[in-house]
matplotlib code that plots the C-alpha trace (Angstrom):
import matplotlib.pyplot as plt

x = [126.6, 125.2, 126.7, 124.3, 125.4, 124.7, 122.6, 120.2, 116.7, 115.6, 112.1, 111.3, 109.9, 112.1, 113.9, 117.5, 119.2, 122.9, 125.5, 123.3, 124.8, 122.6, 124.2, 123.9, 120.5, 118.5, 115.1, 113.7, 110.1, 108.7, 107.2, 110.2, 112.2, 115.7, 117.1, 120.7, 123.3, 121.0, 122.8, 121.1, 123.3, 122.8, 119.4, 117.3, 113.7, 112.2, 108.8, 105.4, 105.0, 108.0, 110.5, 113.8, 115.5, 119.1, 122.1, 120.0, 121.4, 119.3, 121.1, 120.7, 117.4, 115.2, 111.8, 110.7, 107.3, 105.6, 101.8, 100.3, 99.7, 96.1, 93.2, 91.2, 93.8, 92.2, 95.0, 94.4, 97.3, 99.1, 102.5, 105.7, 107.9, 111.2, 113.4, 117.1, 120.1, 118.3, 120.1, 117.8, 119.6, 119.2, 115.8, 113.8, 110.2, 108.3, 104.9, 102.9, 99.7, 96.1, 93.2, 91.5, 94.6, 95.3, 97.2, 100.8, 103.4, 106.2, 109.6, 111.4, 115.1, 118.2, 116.5, 118.2, 116.1, 118.1, 118.0, 114.6, 112.4, 108.9, 107.0, 103.5, 100.9, 100.1, 102.7, 104.2, 107.8, 109.5, 113.1, 116.1, 114.1, 115.9, 114.1, 116.3, 116.6, 113.3, 111.0, 107.6, 105.4, 101.8, 99.5, 98.5, 101.0, 102.6, 106.2, 107.5, 111.0, 114.0, 112.1, 114.0, 112.1, 114.1, 114.8, 112.0, 109.3, 105.8, 103.8, 100.0, 98.2, 97.0, 99.4, 101.1, 104.6, 105.5, 108.7, 111.8, 110.3, 112.2, 110.8, 112.8, 113.5, 111.0, 108.1, 104.6, 103.1, 99.3, 98.5, 99.8, 103.1, 103.7, 106.6, 109.9, 108.4, 110.3, 108.4, 109.5, 108.1, 106.5, 103.3, 104.7, 104.3, 105.2, 108.1, 109.4, 111.1, 113.8, 116.3, 119.3, 117.8, 116.9, 120.5, 122.0, 120.0, 121.3, 118.0, 118.6, 118.4, 115.4, 113.4, 114.3, 113.2, 109.9, 109.3, 110.0, 107.5, 105.0, 105.5, 104.8, 101.6, 100.5, 101.3, 100.0, 97.8, 94.0, 91.5, 91.8, 94.9, 93.6, 92.5, 96.0, 97.6, 95.2, 96.3, 99.9, 99.2, 99.7, 103.4, 106.2, 108.0, 107.7, 108.4, 105.7, 103.2, 104.1, 103.4, 100.1, 99.0, 100.0, 97.7, 94.8, 95.1, 92.7, 93.7, 92.3, 94.1, 94.2, 97.4, 100.0, 99.8, 102.4, 102.2, 102.2]
y = [119.9, 116.6, 114.3, 113.5, 111.4, 113.0, 110.0, 110.2, 111.7, 114.1, 115.4, 119.0, 119.4, 116.6, 117.8, 116.6, 117.2, 118.0, 115.4, 113.0, 110.7, 109.7, 107.1, 106.3, 105.8, 106.5, 108.1, 110.4, 111.5, 115.0, 114.4, 112.6, 114.0, 112.7, 113.8, 114.7, 112.0, 109.6, 107.5, 105.8, 103.3, 102.8, 102.1, 103.0, 104.2, 106.4, 107.7, 108.8, 110.8, 109.2, 110.5, 108.7, 109.6, 110.8, 108.5, 105.8, 103.8, 102.2, 99.6, 98.9, 98.0, 98.8, 100.4, 102.6, 104.3, 102.8, 102.3, 99.4, 96.0, 96.2, 96.1, 98.4, 101.2, 103.9, 106.4, 108.2, 110.2, 108.1, 108.1, 106.2, 107.3, 105.7, 106.6, 107.2, 105.0, 102.2, 99.8, 98.8, 96.2, 95.1, 94.5, 95.6, 96.9, 99.1, 100.4, 103.5, 103.1, 102.9, 105.0, 102.1, 101.2, 104.7, 106.0, 105.5, 102.8, 103.4, 102.0, 103.0, 103.7, 101.5, 98.7, 96.2, 95.0, 92.4, 91.7, 90.9, 91.8, 93.3, 95.6, 96.1, 98.9, 100.2, 98.1, 99.6, 98.5, 99.5, 100.3, 97.9, 95.4, 92.9, 91.3, 88.6, 87.9, 87.6, 88.0, 89.4, 91.4, 91.7, 94.7, 96.2, 94.2, 95.7, 94.6, 95.7, 96.9, 94.5, 91.8, 89.5, 87.8, 85.0, 84.5, 83.4, 84.1, 85.2, 87.4, 87.2, 90.5, 92.1, 90.0, 91.7, 90.6, 91.8, 93.4, 91.3, 88.2, 86.1, 84.2, 81.3, 80.9, 79.6, 80.2, 81.3, 83.4, 83.5, 84.7, 87.2, 86.6, 87.5, 89.8, 87.9, 84.8, 82.3, 81.0, 78.4, 75.7, 75.7, 76.9, 78.9, 77.6, 79.3, 77.1, 79.3, 82.6, 84.5, 84.0, 84.8, 88.2, 89.0, 88.2, 90.2, 93.3, 92.9, 91.7, 90.8, 87.2, 88.0, 89.4, 86.4, 84.0, 85.9, 85.7, 81.9, 81.5, 83.6, 81.4, 78.3, 79.9, 80.6, 77.1, 75.1, 77.3, 77.2, 78.9, 80.2, 81.7, 85.2, 84.5, 83.2, 86.3, 88.6, 86.9, 87.9, 91.7, 91.5, 90.6, 92.8, 92.3, 95.1, 92.7, 90.2, 93.1, 94.2, 90.6, 90.5, 93.9, 92.9, 89.9, 92.0, 94.6, 94.8, 92.5, 91.3, 87.9, 85.1, 84.2, 81.6, 79.7, 77.5, 73.9, 71.0]
z = [98.2, 96.8, 94.2, 91.4, 88.4, 85.1, 84.0, 87.0, 86.5, 89.2, 88.6, 89.3, 92.8, 94.4, 97.6, 98.0, 101.3, 101.8, 101.2, 99.2, 96.6, 93.7, 91.4, 87.7, 86.1, 89.3, 89.0, 91.8, 91.5, 92.0, 95.5, 96.9, 99.9, 100.6, 103.9, 104.4, 103.5, 101.7, 99.1, 96.2, 94.4, 90.6, 89.0, 92.1, 91.6, 94.4, 93.5, 95.0, 98.2, 99.7, 102.3, 103.2, 106.4, 106.9, 106.2, 104.7, 101.8, 99.0, 96.8, 93.1, 91.4, 94.4, 93.8, 96.7, 96.9, 94.0, 94.1, 96.1, 94.7, 95.7, 93.2, 95.5, 95.1, 92.9, 92.5, 95.9, 97.3, 99.9, 101.5, 102.4, 105.3, 105.9, 108.9, 109.3, 108.9, 107.1, 104.7, 101.9, 99.7, 96.1, 94.5, 97.6, 96.9, 99.4, 98.5, 99.6, 101.7, 100.7, 101.7, 103.4, 105.4, 106.8, 103.8, 105.0, 104.9, 107.5, 108.2, 111.4, 112.0, 111.7, 109.8, 107.4, 104.5, 102.7, 99.0, 97.4, 100.4, 99.9, 102.2, 101.1, 101.5, 105.0, 106.8, 109.9, 110.6, 113.9, 114.6, 114.2, 112.3, 110.0, 107.0, 105.6, 101.9, 100.0, 103.1, 102.1, 104.4, 103.2, 103.6, 107.0, 109.0, 112.1, 112.8, 116.3, 117.2, 117.1, 115.1, 112.8, 109.9, 108.3, 104.6, 102.3, 104.9, 104.2, 106.7, 106.1, 105.8, 109.1, 111.2, 114.2, 115.3, 118.7, 119.8, 119.9, 118.1, 115.7, 112.7, 111.3, 107.6, 105.1, 107.5, 106.6, 109.5, 109.4, 113.0, 115.5, 117.2, 120.9, 121.8, 122.1, 120.5, 118.5, 115.4, 112.9, 110.6, 107.1, 108.8, 111.6, 115.1, 118.4, 119.7, 122.5, 123.2, 121.3, 124.1, 121.9, 120.9, 124.5, 125.7, 122.8, 123.9, 127.5, 129.1, 132.7, 134.0, 136.2, 133.3, 131.1, 133.9, 134.2, 130.5, 130.6, 133.4, 131.5, 128.4, 130.5, 131.8, 128.3, 127.3, 130.3, 132.4, 133.0, 130.8, 127.2, 125.7, 126.2, 129.8, 130.6, 129.1, 131.0, 134.2, 133.5, 133.9, 137.7, 137.3, 138.3, 135.0, 132.5, 129.6, 130.7, 131.1, 127.6, 126.3, 128.1, 126.8, 123.2, 123.5, 124.9, 122.1, 119.2, 116.3, 113.1, 113.4, 115.9, 117.7, 117.3, 120.6, 122.3, 121.3, 123.8]

ax = plt.figure().add_subplot(projection="3d")
ax.plot(x, y, z, "-o")
ax.set_aspect("equal")
plt.show()
């Protein structure tokens, strides 16, 4: 039931779902699982212990599931799991995990990874994430749902980016980003909230007002940044509580904080 071009190489053991389309000169490794309706354009490499979810499309010259670019990697068996309905454009690279990072790289559902993006070992990408052309996400990062990372951005290893945040183009992000934050600049600074993204997702006016008030508290309130965030937990706003809990969670990085 699948269409496989005669020039494609499908190694013995690969599992190909119904309705898949595999174009010219693709290479699919022995441990790969392609769920129903996956399409590989021409010259795609999918290797390693990799699973790609249903109805995803991978464009030409992408390399999916290759070993990590980590000198500590010693050939251990690790995994890559990609969800459904993703669009992975030309020249994208996504690596499997490492033993020291939990062994698994994961991409959620309905993401768009534009041309030339890189997702490194042990990264956890949520649903509906957009990585714009040539964005690079280093190892062990966590990217929440509905995040947009602008073109030519670099995300430092171990950074967490909270749900609904937006990173402007040509930005280097070295510290954690609060949910719904707006970050921009050559060395990323937290300049506000992703109001456009909130409105596009239908967030109500009261919730947006509560987030704006919370941001002012984080920027101008008494005490340290973490103390200000802790004080927000008593709010009635679900989104503000989410922001506060994100700041309180365990992290290997500091936070980008609002600038005066």
